[in-house]
Biopython code that builds the backbone (N, CA, C, O; Angstrom):
import numpy as np
from Bio.PDB.StructureBuilder import StructureBuilder

atoms = [
    (1, "MET", "N", (-0.410, 5.018, -15.773)),
    (1, "MET", "CA", (-0.881, 4.160, -14.697)),
    (1, "MET", "C", (-2.354, 4.459, -14.433)),
    (1, "MET", "O", (-2.780, 5.613, -14.475)),
    (2, "ASP", "N", (-3.126, 3.408, -14.160)),
    (2, "ASP", "CA", (-4.516, 3.640, -13.783)),
    (2, "ASP", "C", (-4.614, 3.766, -12.256)),
    (2, "ASP", "O", (-3.642, 3.509, -11.546)),
    (3, "LEU", "N", (-5.779, 4.158, -11.763)),
    (3, "LEU", "CA", (-5.940, 4.405, -10.330)),
    (3, "LEU", "C", (-5.742, 3.161, -9.479)),
    (3, "LEU", "O", (-5.204, 3.257, -8.376)),
    (4, "LEU", "N", (-6.164, 1.995, -9.961)),
    (4, "LEU", "CA", (-5.947, 0.766, -9.197)),
    (4, "LEU", "C", (-4.454, 0.549, -8.953)),
    (4, "LEU", "O", (-4.036, 0.192, -7.852)),
    (5, "GLU", "N", (-3.669, 0.770, -9.992)),
    (5, "GLU", "CA", (-2.224, 0.583, -9.872)),
    (5, "GLU", "C", (-1.616, 1.642, -8.953)),
    (5, "GLU", "O", (-0.762, 1.327, -8.125)),
    (6, "ILE", "N", (-2.045, 2.875, -9.094)),
    (6, "ILE", "CA", (-1.510, 3.954, -8.258)),
    (6, "ILE", "C", (-1.792, 3.683, -6.783)),
    (6, "ILE", "O", (-0.893, 3.785, -5.948)),
    (7, "VAL", "N", (-3.026, 3.343, -6.465)),
    (7, "VAL", "CA", (-3.383, 3.085, -5.066)),
    (7, "VAL", "C", (-2.619, 1.872, -4.538)),
    (7, "VAL", "O", (-2.060, 1.922, -3.442)),
    (8, "GLY", "N", (-2.590, 0.801, -5.295)),
    (8, "GLY", "CA", (-1.902, -0.410, -4.853)),
    (8, "GLY", "C", (-0.426, -0.182, -4.600)),
    (8, "GLY", "O", (0.113, -0.628, -3.587)),
    (9, "LEU", "N", (0.224, 0.510, -5.512)),
    (9, "LEU", "CA", (1.649, 0.780, -5.351)),
    (9, "LEU", "C", (1.916, 1.742, -4.194)),
    (9, "LEU", "O", (2.926, 1.616, -3.502)),
    (10, "ASN", "N", (1.024, 2.692, -3.986)),
    (10, "ASN", "CA", (1.208, 3.614, -2.865)),
    (10, "ASN", "C", (1.002, 2.920, -1.525)),
    (10, "ASN", "O", (1.697, 3.236, -0.560)),
    (11, "VAL", "N", (0.075, 1.994, -1.446)),
    (11, "VAL", "CA", (-0.072, 1.209, -0.212)),
    (11, "VAL", "C", (1.242, 0.475, 0.060)),
    (11, "VAL", "O", (1.739, 0.481, 1.186)),
    (12, "LYS", "N", (1.794, -0.146, -0.956)),
    (12, "LYS", "CA", (3.075, -0.841, -0.807)),
    (12, "LYS", "C", (4.170, 0.134, -0.363)),
    (12, "LYS", "O", (4.944, -0.170, 0.545)),
    (13, "TYR", "N", (4.231, 1.298, -1.000)),
    (13, "TYR", "CA", (5.259, 2.288, -0.690)),
    (13, "TYR", "C", (5.188, 2.716, 0.769)),
    (13, "TYR", "O", (6.204, 2.695, 1.463)),
    (14, "TYR", "N", (4.016, 3.101, 1.245)),
    (14, "TYR", "CA", (3.903, 3.577, 2.628)),
    (14, "TYR", "C", (4.056, 2.443, 3.636)),
    (14, "TYR", "O", (4.507, 2.670, 4.759)),
    (15, "ARG", "N", (3.689, 1.238, 3.250)),
    (15, "ARG", "CA", (3.944, 0.074, 4.107)),
    (15, "ARG", "C", (5.458, -0.124, 4.248)),
    (15, "ARG", "O", (5.952, -0.375, 5.347)),
    (16, "TYR", "N", (6.176, -0.014, 3.159)),
    (16, "TYR", "CA", (7.637, -0.166, 3.193)),
    (16, "TYR", "C", (8.295, 0.916, 4.049)),
    (16, "TYR", "O", (9.263, 0.641, 4.759)),
    (17, "LEU", "N", (7.778, 2.139, 3.986)),
    (17, "LEU", "CA", (8.348, 3.203, 4.810)),
    (17, "LEU", "C", (8.239, 2.881, 6.293)),
    (17, "LEU", "O", (9.078, 3.305, 7.088)),
    (18, "LYS", "N", (7.211, 2.134, 6.663)),
    (18, "LYS", "CA", (7.044, 1.712, 8.048)),
    (18, "LYS", "C", (7.842, 0.432, 8.344)),
    (18, "LYS", "O", (7.876, -0.035, 9.482)),
    (19, "HIS", "N", (8.478, -0.125, 7.313)),
    (19, "HIS", "CA", (9.212, -1.400, 7.419)),
    (19, "HIS", "C", (8.285, -2.527, 7.876)),
    (19, "HIS", "O", (8.672, -3.387, 8.667)),
    (20, "TRP", "N", (7.058, -2.504, 7.363)),
    (20, "TRP", "CA", (6.070, -3.527, 7.661)),
    (20, "TRP", "C", (5.991, -4.523, 6.521)),
    (20, "TRP", "O", (6.095, -4.158, 5.350)),
    (21, "THR", "N", (5.807, -5.770, 6.873)),
    (21, "THR", "CA", (5.461, -6.782, 5.888)),
    (21, "THR", "C", (3.954, -6.681, 5.643)),
    (21, "THR", "O", (3.256, -5.940, 6.335)),
    (22, "GLN", "N", (3.466, -7.418, 4.673)),
    (22, "GLN", "CA", (2.016, -7.463, 4.476)),
    (22, "GLN", "C", (1.341, -8.036, 5.724)),
    (22, "GLN", "O", (0.234, -7.631, 6.076)),
    (23, "GLU", "N", (2.003, -8.965, 6.378)),
    (23, "GLU", "CA", (1.450, -9.530, 7.609)),
    (23, "GLU", "C", (1.372, -8.475, 8.705)),
    (23, "GLU", "O", (0.388, -8.420, 9.442)),
    (24, "ASP", "N", (2.396, -7.638, 8.818)),
    (24, "ASP", "CA", (2.364, -6.555, 9.806)),
    (24, "ASP", "C", (1.199, -5.608, 9.545)),
    (24, "ASP", "O", (0.489, -5.210, 10.468)),
    (25, "LEU", "N", (1.011, -5.254, 8.275)),
    (25, "LEU", "CA", (-0.106, -4.374, 7.929)),
    (25, "LEU", "C", (-1.427, -5.045, 8.279)),
    (25, "LEU", "O", (-2.326, -4.410, 8.831)),
    (26, "SER", "N", (-1.543, -6.312, 7.961)),
    (26, "SER", "CA", (-2.751, -7.061, 8.282)),
    (26, "SER", "C", (-3.009, -7.083, 9.792)),
    (26, "SER", "O", (-4.152, -6.958, 10.232)),
    (27, "ASP", "N", (-1.952, -7.239, 10.575)),
    (27, "ASP", "CA", (-2.082, -7.255, 12.034)),
    (27, "ASP", "C", (-2.548, -5.915, 12.589)),
    (27, "ASP", "O", (-3.126, -5.855, 13.674)),
    (28, "ASN", "N", (-2.298, -4.835, 11.842)),
    (28, "ASN", "CA", (-2.661, -3.502, 12.303)),
    (28, "ASN", "C", (-3.990, -3.004, 11.744)),
    (28, "ASN", "O", (-4.409, -1.886, 12.045)),
    (29, "CYS", "N", (-4.644, -3.816, 10.943)),
    (29, "CYS", "CA", (-5.940, -3.407, 10.386)),
    (29, "CYS", "C", (-6.873, -4.618, 10.317)),
    (29, "CYS", "O", (-6.520, -5.712, 10.756)),
    (30, "ASP", "N", (-8.051, -4.408, 9.768)),
    (30, "ASP", "CA", (-9.060, -5.459, 9.700)),
    (30, "ASP", "C", (-9.017, -6.243, 8.389)),
    (30, "ASP", "O", (-9.948, -6.992, 8.095)),
    (31, "PHE", "N", (-7.963, -6.086, 7.604)),
    (31, "PHE", "CA", (-7.874, -6.761, 6.306)),
    (31, "PHE", "C", (-6.993, -8.002, 6.405)),
    (31, "PHE", "O", (-5.987, -8.015, 7.114)),
    (32, "LYS", "N", (-7.388, -9.029, 5.690)),
    (32, "LYS", "CA", (-6.575, -10.239, 5.617)),
    (32, "LYS", "C", (-5.379, -10.007, 4.703)),
    (32, "LYS", "O", (-5.407, -9.137, 3.833)),
    (33, "ILE", "N", (-4.336, -10.791, 4.912)),
    (33, "ILE", "CA", (-3.136, -10.680, 4.088)),
    (33, "ILE", "C", (-3.483, -10.877, 2.616)),
    (33, "ILE", "O", (-2.917, -10.202, 1.756)),
    (34, "SER", "N", (-4.384, -11.770, 2.320)),
    (34, "SER", "CA", (-4.743, -12.032, 0.924)),
    (34, "SER", "C", (-5.349, -10.791, 0.258)),
    (34, "SER", "O", (-5.115, -10.547, -0.925)),
    (35, "TYR", "N", (-6.124, -10.009, 1.013)),
    (35, "TYR", "CA", (-6.705, -8.787, 0.463)),
    (35, "TYR", "C", (-5.625, -7.723, 0.255)),
    (35, "TYR", "O", (-5.627, -7.020, -0.756)),
    (36, "ILE", "N", (-4.713, -7.608, 1.206)),
    (36, "ILE", "CA", (-3.606, -6.660, 1.062)),
    (36, "ILE", "C", (-2.766, -7.024, -0.154)),
    (36, "ILE", "O", (-2.337, -6.144, -0.901)),
    (37, "SER", "N", (-2.533, -8.302, -0.353)),
    (37, "SER", "CA", (-1.789, -8.757, -1.524)),
    (37, "SER", "C", (-2.517, -8.366, -2.814)),
    (37, "SER", "O", (-1.885, -7.904, -3.764)),
    (38, "LEU", "N", (-3.824, -8.546, -2.851)),
    (38, "LEU", "CA", (-4.612, -8.132, -4.023)),
    (38, "LEU", "C", (-4.494, -6.628, -4.275)),
    (38, "LEU", "O", (-4.376, -6.188, -5.419)),
    (39, "ILE", "N", (-4.527, -5.854, -3.203)),
    (39, "ILE", "CA", (-4.405, -4.398, -3.333)),
    (39, "ILE", "C", (-3.058, -4.049, -3.954)),
    (39, "ILE", "O", (-2.985, -3.275, -4.909)),
    (40, "GLU", "N", (-1.993, -4.627, -3.404)),
    (40, "GLU", "CA", (-0.652, -4.275, -3.860)),
    (40, "GLU", "C", (-0.332, -4.825, -5.250)),
    (40, "GLU", "O", (0.566, -4.320, -5.924)),
    (41, "ARG", "N", (-1.052, -5.844, -5.674)),
    (41, "ARG", "CA", (-0.890, -6.353, -7.043)),
    (41, "ARG", "C", (-1.833, -5.641, -8.004)),
    (41, "ARG", "O", (-1.921, -5.991, -9.181)),
    (42, "CYS", "N", (-2.538, -4.635, -7.485)),
    (42, "CYS", "CA", (-3.441, -3.790, -8.273)),
    (42, "CYS", "C", (-4.618, -4.581, -8.832)),
    (42, "CYS", "O", (-5.077, -4.322, -9.944)),
    (43, "GLU", "N", (-5.098, -5.537, -8.061)),
    (43, "GLU", "CA", (-6.210, -6.374, -8.485)),
    (43, "GLU", "C", (-7.468, -6.168, -7.650)),
    (43, "GLU", "O", (-8.491, -6.803, -7.904)),
    (44, "ALA", "N", (-7.399, -5.277, -6.647)),
    (44, "ALA", "CA", (-8.551, -5.030, -5.783)),
    (44, "ALA", "C", (-9.140, -3.670, -6.099)),
    (44, "ALA", "O", (-8.447, -2.655, -6.032)),
    (45, "ASN", "N", (-10.402, -3.650, -6.439)),
    (45, "ASN", "CA", (-11.099, -2.391, -6.697)),
    (45, "ASN", "C", (-11.636, -1.889, -5.363)),
    (45, "ASN", "O", (-12.753, -2.219, -4.967)),
    (46, "MET", "N", (-10.829, -1.091, -4.679)),
    (46, "MET", "CA", (-11.134, -0.656, -3.320)),
    (46, "MET", "C", (-12.213, 0.426, -3.281)),
    (46, "MET", "O", (-12.349, 1.230, -4.203)),
    (47, "THR", "N", (-12.962, 0.421, -2.206)),
    (47, "THR", "CA", (-13.923, 1.496, -1.975)),
    (47, "THR", "C", (-13.189, 2.702, -1.391)),
    (47, "THR", "O", (-12.077, 2.572, -0.880)),
    (48, "LEU", "N", (-13.805, 3.850, -1.468)),
    (48, "LEU", "CA", (-13.217, 5.042, -0.860)),
    (48, "LEU", "C", (-13.066, 4.864, 0.648)),
    (48, "LEU", "O", (-12.110, 5.357, 1.247)),
    (49, "LYS", "N", (-14.001, 4.167, 1.247)),
    (49, "LYS", "CA", (-13.941, 3.905, 2.688)),
    (49, "LYS", "C", (-12.689, 3.097, 3.031)),
    (49, "LYS", "O", (-12.016, 3.382, 4.022)),
    (50, "ASN", "N", (-12.377, 2.088, 2.211)),
    (50, "ASN", "CA", (-11.188, 1.277, 2.458)),
    (50, "ASN", "C", (-9.900, 2.062, 2.200)),
    (50, "ASN", "O", (-8.909, 1.873, 2.906)),
    (51, "ILE", "N", (-9.907, 2.931, 1.205)),
    (51, "ILE", "CA", (-8.738, 3.784, 0.947)),
    (51, "ILE", "C", (-8.501, 4.694, 2.152)),
    (51, "ILE", "O", (-7.371, 4.847, 2.615)),
    (52, "GLU", "N", (-9.566, 5.286, 2.643)),
    (52, "GLU", "CA", (-9.457, 6.159, 3.808)),
    (52, "GLU", "C", (-8.950, 5.387, 5.030)),
    (52, "GLU", "O", (-8.104, 5.880, 5.774)),
    (53, "TYR", "N", (-9.465, 4.193, 5.227)),
    (53, "TYR", "CA", (-9.074, 3.354, 6.361)),
    (53, "TYR", "C", (-7.595, 2.970, 6.273)),
    (53, "TYR", "O", (-6.867, 3.102, 7.257)),
    (54, "LEU", "N", (-7.147, 2.502, 5.117)),
    (54, "LEU", "CA", (-5.744, 2.120, 4.956)),
    (54, "LEU", "C", (-4.819, 3.319, 5.131)),
    (54, "LEU", "O", (-3.754, 3.198, 5.736)),
    (55, "ALA", "N", (-5.214, 4.461, 4.612)),
    (55, "ALA", "CA", (-4.404, 5.669, 4.780)),
    (55, "ALA", "C", (-4.217, 5.977, 6.261)),
    (55, "ALA", "O", (-3.115, 6.310, 6.697)),
    (56, "LYS", "N", (-5.281, 5.867, 7.021)),
    (56, "LYS", "CA", (-5.199, 6.124, 8.462)),
    (56, "LYS", "C", (-4.236, 5.139, 9.126)),
    (56, "LYS", "O", (-3.404, 5.544, 9.939)),
    (57, "ILE", "N", (-4.338, 3.871, 8.795)),
    (57, "ILE", "CA", (-3.461, 2.848, 9.368)),
    (57, "ILE", "C", (-2.001, 3.128, 8.992)),
    (57, "ILE", "O", (-1.097, 2.931, 9.804)),
    (58, "LEU", "N", (-1.783, 3.583, 7.767)),
    (58, "LEU", "CA", (-0.428, 3.859, 7.284)),
    (58, "LEU", "C", (0.095, 5.224, 7.739)),
    (58, "LEU", "O", (1.269, 5.538, 7.539)),
    (59, "GLY", "N", (-0.769, 6.030, 8.346)),
    (59, "GLY", "CA", (-0.350, 7.322, 8.882)),
    (59, "GLY", "C", (-0.198, 8.416, 7.847)),
    (59, "GLY", "O", (0.610, 9.330, 8.011)),
    (60, "VAL", "N", (-0.981, 8.322, 6.773)),
    (60, "VAL", "CA", (-0.942, 9.348, 5.725)),
    (60, "VAL", "C", (-2.366, 9.805, 5.423)),
    (60, "VAL", "O", (-3.332, 9.142, 5.800)),
    (61, "SER", "N", (-2.488, 10.925, 4.751)),
    (61, "SER", "CA", (-3.813, 11.372, 4.329)),
    (61, "SER", "C", (-4.232, 10.563, 3.103)),
    (61, "SER", "O", (-3.375, 10.130, 2.333)),
    (62, "PRO", "N", (-5.530, 10.354, 2.911)),
    (62, "PRO", "CA", (-6.000, 9.526, 1.794)),
    (62, "PRO", "C", (-5.494, 9.986, 0.426)),
    (62, "PRO", "O", (-5.267, 9.157, -0.455)),
    (63, "ASP", "N", (-5.316, 11.286, 0.237)),
    (63, "ASP", "CA", (-4.859, 11.774, -1.058)),
    (63, "ASP", "C", (-3.442, 11.292, -1.392)),
    (63, "ASP", "O", (-3.071, 11.238, -2.565)),
    (64, "LYS", "N", (-2.651, 10.943, -0.378)),
    (64, "LYS", "CA", (-1.294, 10.430, -0.614)),
    (64, "LYS", "C", (-1.328, 9.095, -1.364)),
    (64, "LYS", "O", (-0.370, 8.748, -2.054)),
    (65, "LEU", "N", (-2.419, 8.354, -1.231)),
    (65, "LEU", "CA", (-2.529, 7.059, -1.910)),
    (65, "LEU", "C", (-2.918, 7.217, -3.383)),
    (65, "LEU", "O", (-3.031, 6.229, -4.108)),
    (66, "LEU", "N", (-3.121, 8.462, -3.819)),
    (66, "LEU", "CA", (-3.514, 8.728, -5.198)),
    (66, "LEU", "C", (-2.438, 9.461, -5.998)),
    (66, "LEU", "O", (-2.697, 9.920, -7.110)),
    (67, "VAL", "N", (-1.241, 9.571, -5.441)),
    (67, "VAL", "CA", (-0.156, 10.322, -6.079)),
    (67, "VAL", "C", (0.667, 9.401, -6.981)),
    (67, "VAL", "O", (1.262, 8.426, -6.522)),
    (68, "GLU", "N", (0.686, 9.731, -8.262)),
    (68, "GLU", "CA", (1.366, 8.885, -9.242)),
    (68, "GLU", "C", (2.887, 8.871, -9.064)),
    (68, "GLU", "O", (3.520, 7.843, -9.304)),
    (69, "GLU", "N", (3.472, 9.969, -8.657)),
    (69, "GLU", "CA", (4.929, 10.036, -8.492)),
    (69, "GLU", "C", (5.412, 9.074, -7.414)),
    (69, "GLU", "O", (6.445, 8.423, -7.574)),
    (70, "THR", "N", (4.673, 8.986, -6.330)),
    (70, "THR", "CA", (5.039, 8.059, -5.256)),
    (70, "THR", "C", (4.865, 6.621, -5.713)),
    (70, "THR", "O", (5.676, 5.756, -5.382)),
    (71, "ALA", "N", (3.815, 6.368, -6.468)),
    (71, "ALA", "CA", (3.575, 5.023, -6.989)),
    (71, "ALA", "C", (4.734, 4.583, -7.878)),
    (71, "ALA", "O", (5.128, 3.417, -7.849)),
    (72, "ALA", "N", (5.273, 5.493, -8.656)),
    (72, "ALA", "CA", (6.411, 5.163, -9.520)),
    (72, "ALA", "C", (7.617, 4.745, -8.689)),
    (72, "ALA", "O", (8.368, 3.857, -9.093)),
    (73, "LYS", "N", (7.813, 5.377, -7.529)),
    (73, "LYS", "CA", (8.904, 4.986, -6.628)),
    (73, "LYS", "C", (8.700, 3.567, -6.109)),
    (73, "LYS", "O", (9.660, 2.816, -5.938)),
    (74, "ALA", "N", (7.447, 3.207, -5.861)),
    (74, "ALA", "CA", (7.141, 1.882, -5.318)),
    (74, "ALA", "C", (7.499, 0.770, -6.289)),
    (74, "ALA", "O", (7.792, -0.350, -5.870)),
    (75, "LYS", "N", (7.478, 1.067, -7.581)),
    (75, "LYS", "CA", (7.836, 0.057, -8.578)),
    (75, "LYS", "C", (9.284, -0.396, -8.432)),
    (75, "LYS", "O", (9.642, -1.488, -8.873)),
    (76, "LYS", "N", (10.115, 0.437, -7.814)),
    (76, "LYS", "CA", (11.533, 0.144, -7.672)),
    (76, "LYS", "C", (11.864, -0.565, -6.365)),
    (76, "LYS", "O", (13.017, -0.932, -6.137)),
    (77, "LEU", "N", (10.869, -0.762, -5.502)),
    (77, "LEU", "CA", (11.109, -1.405, -4.218)),
    (77, "LEU", "C", (11.316, -2.902, -4.392)),
    (77, "LEU", "O", (10.770, -3.501, -5.318)),
    (78, "PRO", "N", (12.105, -3.512, -3.503)),
    (78, "PRO", "CA", (12.273, -4.971, -3.562)),
    (78, "PRO", "C", (10.973, -5.675, -3.199)),
    (78, "PRO", "O", (10.067, -5.061, -2.636)),
    (79, "ASN", "N", (10.881, -6.937, -3.514)),
    (79, "ASN", "CA", (9.672, -7.707, -3.215)),
    (79, "ASN", "C", (9.496, -7.982, -1.727)),
    (79, "ASN", "O", (8.376, -8.173, -1.253)),
    (80, "ARG", "N", (10.598, -7.999, -0.997)),
    (80, "ARG", "CA", (10.525, -8.300, 0.434)),
    (80, "ARG", "C", (10.912, -7.082, 1.248)),
    (80, "ARG", "O", (11.892, -6.404, 0.936)),
    (81, "VAL", "N", (10.145, -6.802, 2.291)),
    (81, "VAL", "CA", (10.381, -5.633, 3.115)),
    (81, "VAL", "C", (11.711, -5.728, 3.859)),
    (81, "VAL", "O", (12.310, -4.697, 4.164)),
    (82, "ASP", "N", (12.182, -6.926, 4.155)),
    (82, "ASP", "CA", (13.444, -7.054, 4.885)),
    (82, "ASP", "C", (14.647, -6.734, 4.000)),
    (82, "ASP", "O", (15.773, -6.667, 4.494)),
    (83, "LEU", "N", (14.426, -6.535, 2.701)),
    (83, "LEU", "CA", (15.490, -6.124, 1.796)),
    (83, "LEU", "C", (15.518, -4.617, 1.598)),
    (83, "LEU", "O", (16.380, -4.093, 0.893)),
    (84, "PHE", "N", (14.576, -3.923, 2.219)),
    (84, "PHE", "CA", (14.438, -2.478, 2.053)),
    (84, "PHE", "C", (15.531, -1.747, 2.823)),
    (84, "PHE", "O", (15.797, -2.047, 3.987)),
    (85, "THR", "N", (16.152, -0.793, 2.162)),
    (85, "THR", "CA", (17.121, 0.078, 2.819)),
    (85, "THR", "C", (16.803, 1.508, 2.431)),
    (85, "THR", "O", (16.305, 1.758, 1.333)),
    (86, "ASN", "N", (17.080, 2.432, 3.305)),
    (86, "ASN", "CA", (16.798, 3.843, 3.024)),
    (86, "ASN", "C", (17.804, 4.424, 2.079)),
    (86, "ASN", "O", (17.717, 5.603, 1.734)),
]
sb = StructureBuilder()
sb.init_structure("model")
sb.init_model(0)
sb.init_chain("A")
sb.init_seg("    ")
for serial, (resi, resn, name, xyz) in enumerate(atoms, 1):
    if name == "N":
        sb.init_residue(resn, " ", resi, " ")
    sb.init_atom(name, np.array(xyz, "f"), 0.0, 1.0, " ", f" {name:<3s}", serial, name[0])
structure = sb.get_structure()
């Protein structure tokens, strides 16, 4: 996995842990839903400032968004947050 994919999948993973939709995440930060979608599809080349900002919103340290093992877990998540179960 490359870093874009790792970060994007980790954003999705931590968003799911909060049981937030992309819209919920957007409502809690300054990013539009379309940008969050780009991040989670691994198509947004984020700045370190944006990684730090999203980590804060998600309640994790920025280094958590760079962990490949967590990103691998995110690949197994359903497409919709309302289908998520612990």
